[in-house]
C-alpha positions in Angstrom: 0.1 -0.1 -0.4 1.3 3.6 -0.3 1.7 5.0 2.3 1.7 8.5 3.1 4.0 10.9 4.0 4.1 12.9 7.3 5.6 16.4 7.4 8.1 17.2 10.2 8.7 20.6 12.3 12.5 20.9 12.4 12.8 22.5 15.8 15.7 25.2 16.4 17.0 22.4 19.1 17.7 19.8 15.9 15.4 17.5 17.2 12.2 16.7 14.5 8.5 16.3 15.4 5.7 15.4 13.5 2.7 17.5 12.6 0.4 15.0 12.4 0.5 11.9 15.3 0.3 8.2 14.0 -3.3 6.8 14.7 -4.0 3.8 16.1 -4.3 0.8 13.8 -7.9 0.6 12.2 -9.5 -2.4 13.1 -10.6 -4.9 10.5 -14.3 -5.0 10.6 -15.9 -8.5 12.2 -19.3 -10.4 10.9 -20.2 -12.7 7.6 -18.0 -12.8 4.8 -18.9 -10.5 2.0 -21.2 -11.3 -1.1 -18.6 -9.5 -3.5 -15.8 -10.9 -2.0 -14.1 -7.6 -1.6 -12.4 -7.7 2.2 -14.9 -5.0 3.6 -18.3 -6.0 4.9 -21.3 -4.4 6.8 -21.3 -4.1 10.4 -24.3 -6.0 11.9 -26.4 -4.6 14.7 -24.6 -6.3 17.1 -21.3 -4.3 16.1 -23.4 -0.8 15.9 -22.5 1.6 18.6 -26.1 2.9 21.1 -25.9 5.8 22.3 -27.9 6.1 25.4 -31.1 8.6 25.8 -30.8 11.3 27.1 -32.2 11.6 30.4 -33.5 14.2 32.5 -34.9 14.2 36.3 -37.8 16.4 37.2 -35.4 19.3 38.3 -33.4 19.4 35.3 -37.0 19.5 33.0 -37.9 22.1 35.0 -34.7 24.0 34.4 -34.9 23.4 30.5 -38.4 24.5 30.8 -37.5 27.8 32.4 -34.5 28.5 30.8 -36.2 27.9 27.0 -39.0 30.3 28.2 -36.6 33.0 29.5 -34.6 32.7 26.6 -37.9 33.6 23.8 -38.5 36.5 26.4 -35.2 37.6 25.7 -34.8 37.7 22.1 -38.6 38.7 21.9 -37.6 41.7 24.3 -35.0 42.5 22.0 -36.8 42.0 18.6 -40.2 44.1 19.9 -37.2 47.1 21.1 -35.7 46.3 17.1 -38.6 47.1 15.7 -40.2 49.9 18.2 -36.7 51.8 17.4 -37.8 51.7 13.7 -40.9 52.9 14.5 -40.1 55.8 16.3 -36.9 57.2 13.6 -39.3 56.4 10.2 -41.8 59.0 12.6 -39.2 61.5 13.5 -38.3 61.5 9.8 -42.0 61.5 8.4 -41.9 64.9 10.9 -39.6 66.6 9.9 -40.3 65.8 6.2 -43.8 67.7 6.8 -41.3 70.3 8.6 -38.9 70.9 5.7 -42.0 70.9 3.2 -43.8 73.5 5.5 -40.5 75.8 6.1 -40.0 75.2 2.4 -43.1 76.0 0.8 -43.0 79.0 2.9 -40.6 80.3 0.7 -41.9 79.9 -1.8 -44.9 82.0 -1.6 -43.6 85.0 -0.2 
């Protein structure tokens, strides 16, 4: 097989340290022989990892619900304040436009 070359990092001390640490050897698959004649086999159900389910205590469940509700309230308050800031800015720009228009129209009538 072709082996990849591992780059090295020469240090000023003369020691050479590889940048990539070699990993452990890969374990061959266990199970029935493949039908196609290749060296790989499909993992069986017993070889598959089974992750444990997340289990919350009643106190943990209450804390998760309270944290989620608090997060929703904070995000909602931020979004509402941003919408309010945009509305106030729009209203003030509209008032300034009306005042400027009346001032400019008053100059042209004299």
